[in-house]
N, C-alpha and C positions, 0 to 999 in steps of 0.2 A: 973542590967540593965544599970546603969550609966556607968560602966566600959566598957560594950559592946558598948554603944552608943559612948563613947569617942574613942574606938578603931576604929569603923566604920568611925567616923568623921575624925580621923587621916588618915585612908586609903584614904578617899575621897580627903582630902587636899593634900596628897602625889600624888594621881593620877592627880589632877588638876595641881600640880607643874610640873609633868612629861609632861603632855599634853602641858602646856605653853612653856616648854623648847623645845619640839619637834617642836612646831609651830614657835619658834624663829629660830631654826636651818633649817627649811624647805627651806627658800629662799636660804640659803647657798648651800644646796644640789642641788637645781635647777640650781644655778649658776655653780656648778661643772659639770653639765650635767647629773645628775642622771635622768633616765627615769621615767615618771609618772607610767609606767607599769613595775612592778618588774618581770623580767624574771626568777627570782629564787623562786618565790612563789610556794607553794605546789599545786599539781594538783587536789585538791578537787573539783574544778569547772568543770573538764573535765572527771574524772573517775567515773564509777558507784560506788555506795555505797557498801562496803563489806557486806556480809550477811552469813547465815548459809550454802548457796550453794557454795559460792566463798569467801574465806577469804581475809583479808587485807594483808596477807603475799603473796598472789598469789597462794595459794594451794587450791585444792578442799576442801570444807567445810564438816562438819559431815552430812549435809543433801543433799550433792551432789547426783544426780541420772542421769541416761541416759537410753534411751529406747533401746529395743532389736528388731531387725527385722531379722528373719531367712527365708531362701528361699530354695525351691525345684523347680528347673527349668528344663524344657525339651524344647530344641530348635532344629529346623532343618533348614539347609541352602539349599535353592534352587539355586544352582550355575548357572544354565542356565539362570534363570530369575532374578538373584541378589535379592532374596527375603528371608526374615527370618520369620519363623512361630514359635510361642512359647506358652507354658502354664506354669504357675507357681502357687505355693502355698506359700503365705506369712503368716508367723506366727508372729504376732506383740504382744509384751508384753508391757503393760503400767506400768512403774516403777515410774511415777509421783504420788505424793500424791493426786492430783486432778483427777477427772473423765474427760474423753474426749468425747465430743458430736459427733465428727466426726474425720476422719483421712484424711491426705493429702498424695497423691502419685504423684511422679514426672514423667512427660511424656516428657522427654527432646528431644526425636526424633521429637516432634511436631514443633521444630524449623525449620525443613525441610518441613513442610506441606505447601501445596499451600495457605492455609489460614493464615500462620504465619505472625505476625505483625512486626517481626524483620526487614524485608526489607523496611517496611514503615517508620521506624524511621531514616533510612540512608539519609544523605544529597546527593541528586542526581542532577548532572549537565550534560549538554551535553558535550561529549568528542570531542574536536577539531579534533582528529585523533583516530581511533579505528580499530582494526583488523576486517576483515570480520567475523571471528569466534565470536569475542566479540560482534559485532553488532547483529549478528544472535541470540546469547544467550540473549542479552539485550532486543531486540525489536521483534524478529520474533518467537522464539521457545516457545513452551508451557513450563511452569515452572515444575520443578521436582515434582512428586507426592509422597512426603515423609510423614513422620509422622505415629504415631501408628494408626492402625485400631483395635479398641477394640471390640472383639466378645462378651465377657461377663465378668461380675464380679459376682461371686457366693459365698455363704457361704459353709461351710464344708459339708453340707447336699445337696448341689446342688441347693439351693434356690437363686433366683436372689437378688442381693444387689443393692440398689439405689445408683447412682453415678452421679456426675456433672463434666464435663470437662471444665476447664477454661484455654484455651491456652496450656501452658506446665505444668499445674497442674490439678490433678483430686481429687475432694473431695468425700470421701466415706461417704455416709449419713447413719449413724448407726441407727438401730431400737431402741437401748437403749444405754445410755452412757457406755463407757468402764471404769470400776472402777480401782482403784489402785491394781496392782498385777494380774489383769485379762489378758487373752490372747484372741486374735481373729484370725481366719484363713480365708484368702481370696484366692479364686481361680480365676485367671485371664487368659483369652486367648486373644492373639493378633497376629498381623502380620504387617510387614511394608516392603516397598521397600528400598533396601540398596542403598545409594547414592554413585556415583563415586566422591570421595572427591577431586580428582584432577580437576574436572569440577564444581561440586556444592559446594565445600568447606565442612568444618565440621571436628570435632575431630575424627571421625571414618567413616567407609565406606569401599570402596575397591579401589585398584589401578589396572588399566587395562594395561596389557602388549600387545601392538598391534602386536608385531612380532610373538608371539606364541599363542595369544588368551586367555591367562590365566589371572586370577585375584588373587590378594593378599588381603585378608580381614583383617581388624582391626576393631573388633566389640566391641562397648562400648555404654553405655546408651541404650542397646538393649532390656531391660526389664523394665516394670513399677517398679519404685524404691520408697521406703518409704522416705518421707521427715523427717527432724529432728524436734523433739519437745523437748524443753529444758526450763530451768529457765530464759533464757535471752530473747529469741524471742517469746516464745510460739511455734507456728508452723512457721518454716522457709519456707514460701511458696511464696517467691519472685519469680516472673517469670524469666525464663531462656531466656535472650535476646541475649546471645551469648558470652559475655566477662566474666562475673562472673561465675565461674565454679560451684562446687557442694558442698552441705552439706548433709551428709549421716550418718545414725546410723550404729553401728556395728552389726554384726550378723554372722551366720554360713550358708554356702552355699553347696548345693548338686546340681550339674549342669551336665546334660547329653546333649551332643552336637552331632547331627548327620550331617555328611558331606560326600561328595564323598569319596569312599574308598581309593583313591590315594592321599588324602590330608595328610599333616603333620601339627600338631596343637600344640600350647602352649596356656595356659590360667591360670588365677588365681587358686591357690590351687594345690593339689597333684593329679596326675593322678592315678586312681584306677585300671585301666585295661590295663597296659602297654603291656602285652603279647598278648592282643587281637588286638592292633592297630599297633604294630611294628613287624618287622621280628625277628626271634630268634637271628640273628647276631646283629641287632640293639639293642636288649635288652642286649646282652652281652657287647656291646660297652658302653651302659649307665652304667652298673655295673663297668666298668673300669673307667669311668668318676667320679664315686662316690669316687674313691680312688686316683684320680689325683689332687694333690693340687698345682702343679707347672705349668701346662699347660692344655689347653682345649683338649678334646678328640672329634673327629668328630664322631657323632652318625648316622646321615643321610648324606652321602657323596654328593659331587657335581654331581658325575656320576649318583647316584641314583635319585637325584632331577631332573636332566636333562632327565632321562628316564621317570620319572613320569609325567613331564610337557607335554609330548607328548601323554599321554594315554587318558585323559578325561573319566575316568571310570564312568559307569552308575550304579555301585554298591555303597553301603553305609557302613559306619562304625560309630559307636557311641562311642565317647570319654567321659569318666566319671571322673569328678573332684570333690574334696571336699576341702573346705577352711573353717578354723575356725577363728572367731574373725576378720573379714575383713569388710570394709565398702562398698565394691563394687566388681565388677567382670568384667574382660576383656578377650577377646578371639582374637586370631589371627590364621588364617588357610589358607593354600594354598598348591597346589601340587608342587609349585616351591621351597619349603623350604629346605635348608641345615640346619642342626641342630648340634650344638656342646655345650659342657658343661664341667665344671670343679668344683671341690669341694673347699669350703672355710671354714676354721676352725674359728669359732667365739664363744668365751666364752664356750668352751667345747662341742659345737655342730657343726654339719656339715651342711652347707648351699650350695645349688647348684646354681652356676652362669651359666646362659644359654643364648644362642643366636640362633635365627632363621632368615634366610636371603636368598634371591634369589641369583642365580649365578651372577646377575648384581652387587651385593655388594662386590664381591671378586675382588682382594685379600685383600681389606681393612678390611672387616668384619671378615674374618677368622683370621686375624692377631691381631686385636685389640679389637673387641667388648666384648667378654667374659672376657678378661683380665681387661678391663675397668669396667665391672660389678663387678668383684671380688674386684678390687681396691676401688671402691666406697663403697661397703659394709664395708670394713675394715676401711676406712677413717671416714665415718659417725658414725660407731659403736664406734670408739674410743672417739668421742666427745659427744655422746648421751647415747645410750644403745646398747647392742648386738642385732643385727637384729633378730627379733623373728620368722620370717616366714621361711619356709623350702627352698625357692628358690627365685631368681630374674631373670627375663627374659628380654632381649633386642631384639626387633623386628625391622628389617630394612624395613621401609615403607617410600617411597619417600615423601619429603616435610612435614613429620609429626614430632611432638614432643609432646607426650601426655603420661600421666601416670595413672596407675591403680594399685591396690594391686598386688605385685609380678610380674607385667608385664608392659612394656611400649613400645611405638613405636617411632622410631628415624630416622631422615633423614641422608643423607650422603652416596654418592656412587662415585666410580671412573669413569673415562671416559670409553667408550666402549672397549678401548684397555688395560684397567686395570691400567692406569697411574692416578695419582692424585696429586694435589698440597698440600702444607702444610695447606692452608686455608680449603680445603675439609677435610683433616685428622683431624685437630684440631677442626673444626666445628662439625664433627661427634663425636669425643671424648667428646667435651663439652656437646653436647646434651645427650649423653648416661649417663655421670656422673650426669647431671641435672635431667633427668627423672628417673633414678634409685634412685637417692637421694630423690625423691618425695615419695618413700616408707616410709621415716621417717616423712616428712612434706608434705602433710597432711594425708597420709594413716594411720599412727599410731598416731602421734600427730595431732588429727583430728579437725583442725580449720574450720571455716565457710568460704569457698572460695567464696560463692555467695555474701557475705557481705564484706569480707576483703581479697582481693587477696594477699596483701603483707605478710599476716601471713604465707602463705606457700611458695609463690614465692620468697619473700624477704629473709626469713630465709634459704630457700633452695639454693638461688643464693649465699648467703654468704658461706654456707657449700661447694657448688660447687667450689667456688674460692679457698678455702683451699685445697680441694681434687685435683684440677688441678695443683696447685703448688707442691703438693706432688708427683703427677705423673711425672711432668717435671718442674723443677725450672724456665725454660725459656718459659713455656706455655704462649701463647698470651692471657692472661685473659682479659675479657671485663668488668665484673662487680665485684666490690670489692674495688680496689684502689681508694683513694679519688680523685685523679686528673681526673679520668675518668668520674666523675659525674659533673664536673665543667661546661661543655658546656650546660648541662640541667639546672643546678641551676642558671646559669647566663643568661638564656633566658628570654624573655618577660614574665612578671607576668600573662598576659592574657592566656598564654599557660600552666600554672602550676596549680596543685591542691595539697593540703596537702596529704601526704601518707594516712592519716586517712580519705579517701574518698571512697565512694562505687565504686565497680569495673566498673559499667556502665558509670560513669561520668569522666573517665580519658582520657584526650586528648593525653597524651604520656604514653601509657600503660606500655611499657617495662621499661622506665626510672623511672616511679613513683612506680610501684608495684614490680619490680625486682631490678633495679640498685640502687635507692636511699636508700631503707631499707638495702640492702646488704652492701652498703658503710657505712651506719650509724653503723652497727654492727662491721664492721672492724675498724672504728674510735674508738668505745667504747673499743674494745679489745686492740688495739695497742697504743692508745694515751691517753685515759681517765681512763679506769679501770685497764689496764694491763692484760696480758694473764691469770695469775693465778686466779684472781678474776672473770674475765669474763668467763673463761672456767668452773669454778665451778658453777656459777650461771646459765649458759646456759644449762649445763648438768642437773642441778636441775630442771629447767623448763621442759626439755624433759622428764625426768623420772616422774615428778609429773603428767604430762598430756598425757603420752602415753596411748593409748586406751581410751582417754577421749576427751571432747570438750572444748578447751580453748578459751578465748576471749583475745582481746588486753590488757585489764586490767590485766589479769592473767599473761601475759608475762611481762609487764612493772613492776608489783609489785614483781614478783619472781626475776627478774634481780636485783632489788634494795635490796630486803629483803635478798637474799642469798649472796650478795656481801658486804653489808654495805656501799655502795656508793650512795649518793644522785644523782639520775638521772632525777629528775623532770624537771630541766632546759633544759636538753638535749632532753628528750622526747617531751616536750612542743614545742621546737623550730623545731626539726628535723622532727617530725611526724605530728604535728598539724598545722604547718605554711608552707609557701613557702619562708620564709626568707632565705637569703644566708649569707655565711661567707666572710667577707673582713676585715682583720686586717692589718694595715700599720704602718710605722714609721713616726710619725709627726715631731719629732725634736730630735736632739742629742746635748747635751751640755757637754763640758769637764770642770771639776772643778779642781782647784789647792788649796792646803792647805796653810794657812797663819796664822801667829801669830796676825796680825793686823786686827782689826774689820773694816769692810767697813764703809764708812762715812754714817751717817744717819741710821745705823742699830739699831733697837730698841731691847732691851732685851726681850726675849720671856716671856710670862706670865706663871708662874709656876703653874701647876696643878698636881693632884695626878697621872695623866696618863703620864706626861712628865717630872716628877721631876728629873729623872736620867740624862736626856739629857739637861735640862735647868738650872742646878745649877753647881757651881764650876768653875774652870778656863776653858775658852772656846777655841775651835779651830775653825777657820773660813774657809769656802769653798767659793772660788771666781770663778765665771764662766768666761770662756774664752770669751772675747769680751764685758764684762760688764764694767760699768764706773769705777769699783774698780780694774779692771784687770791691772796688770803691767807686762811688758815683763819678768822681773826677776822671776816672779812666774812660768813661763813656764818650769817646770822641774819635774822630778819624785820625789816622796816623799822620804825624808830621815828623819826619826823620830828625829834624833839628831838636825836637823836644825829647828824644830818646838818646841820652848821652853816649852810651856804649855803641849804639848803632851809628850815630853821627860821626863819632871818632873813627870808626872802622871805614865808613864811606870816604871820609876826608883823606885817610891815610892810604887807601888802596886804589882810588880811581882818580884819573885826571878829569879836567872839565869836560872834554869830549865824551869820555866814558860815562860820566855822571849823567850827561844828557840822554844817554841811551838806556839808563836804568828804568825799570818799571816803577810805577808809583802807586802801589796798592794802598787803600785807605781803610778797608774793612776786611775782617777775617772770620770765616765761618767753617766750622767742622760739621760735616753732614754724615750721619751714620745710616747706611742702607741695610735693610734686612731682606731676606729672601725666603718667605714662607713656601714658595713653590719649589718643586724638585728640579726643574730645568735650569740649566745655566744659560745666561744671556748677557750680552753687553749691557752696561748701565748707560742710558741716554738721559741727560739732565738738561733742563732748560731753566736758567736763572732769569727771573723778571725783576727789574729794578724799579725804584720809586718813580722814575720818570717815564716808565712804560717801555723802555728798551729791553731787549732780551739778549742772552748770551747762551750758546749751546756747548755742551761738553759730551764726549762719548768715551767711555772707558771699556776696553776690550773685555770679553768674557773671562779672560785669564785673571782678571782681578779677583775672581772667586777661588783661585787655585789653593790658597793657604787657609781659607776659611769659607766654608760653603753656607754659612748662616748669616754672617753680617760683615760688612767692610765699611771703612770710613774714608772720606776724601775731604781735603781742605781747599776752600775757595778763597783766594785773595782778590778782592774787587776794588774798583775805584768808586763804586756807588753802592748805596745801601740796597740790600736784597729785600724785595717785598714778597716774593713768592718763588718756591722751588717746585718743579714738576718733573717727575720721572716719566719717560716715554711719552712726551707730549703729542707726538704724531701717531701714536698707536702702531709702532713698527714691530713690536716683539710678541704680540699675542698675550699680553699681560691680562690675566683673567679677572683681576680685582684692581680697579683703578681708584678705589676709595682710599687706599693708602699711598697714592702716588703724589700727593701734594703736601706742601708745608707753606703756611699753616693749613691744617687739615680742613677740607671744605665739607660743609654740610651737604649730604646727599638727599635730594628731594625724593619724597615717596612717590609711588605711581599715582596716588590720589592728587598730590600737588602738581 
C-alpha cells in the first residue's frame, strides 16, 4: 500500500508540475496570437455518439436496420380534366427491434391544397409593378384546388383503418402495435387534380402546349408514400414545406398506369408489356437499341410523335412496370413524345440510357440527351459503384430539374427555329448530368433530403462537376471550383448559414446546399487529401451506404477513417460555421549570413529540444534593414566566405557528401497572417528573377499553435522577385489583394 501511495503521490506531483508549466506558458501562447478556441479539436462536441447501429468508423453497425415498404399501385390519368385516380396496397415490414404504435405516410401533394400553410410562411409585399396576369393570379383568381382527396384507408380484409391527416403527413392509427418482424398491408384509394406546374409551380404536374392543345405530364409524389422510420429520427415526419425534399424507405413496386392509347410513357422500373403498348416496328427498334453501344436508336420517331399529337384518342392503354429495391416511383407520359435509347456496358451488365422529349426539344435533345445519360452513368459508376438499375431516363420538361429512381425531368430547349446558344446547350447538359446523377445520391445512397439537402445535392454537384469536365474540358462549370464560391462566402454574414442547417432555413439555397459542399469536396480532393486518398474514401462511403440511410456523421467519419487524414478541423469550419478563408502575406524579410554576432545578441538558452542548434560555433543571420545590417553583407552565400560554416563543412563531410549538399544562396523569412476564420493549407509560389517558379504547400496544421500568423523560411538559389499565396485559387480565399509580395496595385472597376 505504501508503494502504491507513493506512486500515486508521484503522479499527482508530476501532474501539478505539468499544469504549473502550462499555466506559465499560457500567456506566451496568448501573446503569439493562439486562439482561445482550438480549431483543431476533435468533433466529439458536434457528432452523434457511435453505437451498434452506426459505428465510429462511419460504417453501418451490427444492429443496423431499415424498414421495407412494398407497393402495388393502379393509377389512371384523366387527360381531359388533368386528374389522377389511384389505388394502392402498401405492405410495410417493421425491421426495428421496437414495436410501432402508429405509422406515418407522406401526402406531399397536399402542398398544393387550398388549405396548404406553405403560402402563409412566405414574406409577401406589394409589387410596385406586376403583370396583369400576375395580378390576377395573386389577387383575383381562385387558388388551385390541389392535394390528395383520400377516399379510404382499409386493411387487407376491407375493414376501415383509423387515420389522421396533418397537413402533408397522415398518421395511421394502428389497432395494435406492429411488432418486430411483422408486416401490415394498407389499401388506400385517392385522387387529386394535377397542377399546371408552369402556372402553379411544383416539382411535378403538367406542361400545357397551347399551339396543339397537348399536355406533357411529369408525375411524382402522386401516391401516398411511407415515411422513414430509423435509429436516428424515429419517424421522419417533418412537414413538407417545399424546399426540403424527401426521405423514403426502399421497397419493390408493381405499378399499372392507364393513359390515353396514343400516349408514350416512361417510368421507374422495367416495362412488362412492351408489345402491348408499342407497335411491332417500335419493339424491333428497341431490340436494336439494346445492342447499340455507340449511339442512340430512335424508337418513336418525330414523325410518329407529330401524328400522335393530333389524334387525342379516346381509347386507353395500361402500361405495367416493375421496380425492385427503389425508394420512389416517377412517371412521364404524353402523346408528344419522341423516344430514343442506347445501351451502356457497366460492370458486365447492360443498362439502357433513354430519353423522351417533344419535337420542341429537337435538334438539341436527339443529339445530346441520351449520350449525356450514358456518359453520366459511366462517370459516376467509376467513382462509386456500378449503376445497379436496368435503365436511366431523361425527360424534357420545360423549366424542370427533378429526379426519381431511373427517371428525371430536365429543362433546356432550342428556339422555335431549332437554333440554340451555348448557354442553352450547356445548361441542358448540366441539368441532365445532375439529375441523372441523383440516381446515385440520394436514390441509392439514400440520405435524408428533408433534413440535410447538402448530403445529396452537394455530393451530386461535386460529381456533376467532374462528369462535366470529362464530357468537355472547357465545360463552363458553375459549382466545384473554389474561386466560384468566393462571392457567396465573402457576403454579409446575415445572409449565410452553415451547411449543416435544415433545408427550410437557407437564405441562399443553391450556394449553401449545392455550391459550398461541392467546393469543399473539391478542395479536399485536390488540395488537402489528394486524389488517391479522397477517391478511395469517397468510394468506400458510397459502397458502405448504397441502399441504406446514411447521416452526415457517417459521411464525415468514413472519409476520415478510410483515408487516415484528420478532417475534423476542415469539417468543423467548412460545414458547421460560416467562416471564410483569407490568408495573406504580412511581411517578407531577407537575411544574410555573417561570421559576426550582432551587437547585444544573447546566447540562446540550451535545452534538450534545441541543443543541436544552440551549441558549437555559430553562424549569424542578419536581416536586411536591421541595425546590424551592413551593405557588404548584401550578397549571395558562399560557404567558403563564412569561416565557422566552412570549417564545419570541411570537418564533417567527405567529398562525395559535399557534392550532395544543397547550395542555397538567398534567405527569406515570410510571415503569413490569417484575417479569415477558416483554417486552410498555405500554398505558396515563389517567382524568381529569371521568371522560373517554385511551389510550396504547408499543411493546415501549420496554424495549430497560432491561429493568427505563422512564418516560414525559404532558402533559395536565386533571388525572389515575387511571392504569391494560393496562385491557382484552390482554397476559396475571399481577398487576394493581400496574397502577393510585393503588394500589387488593384485596378479599379473604372480602370
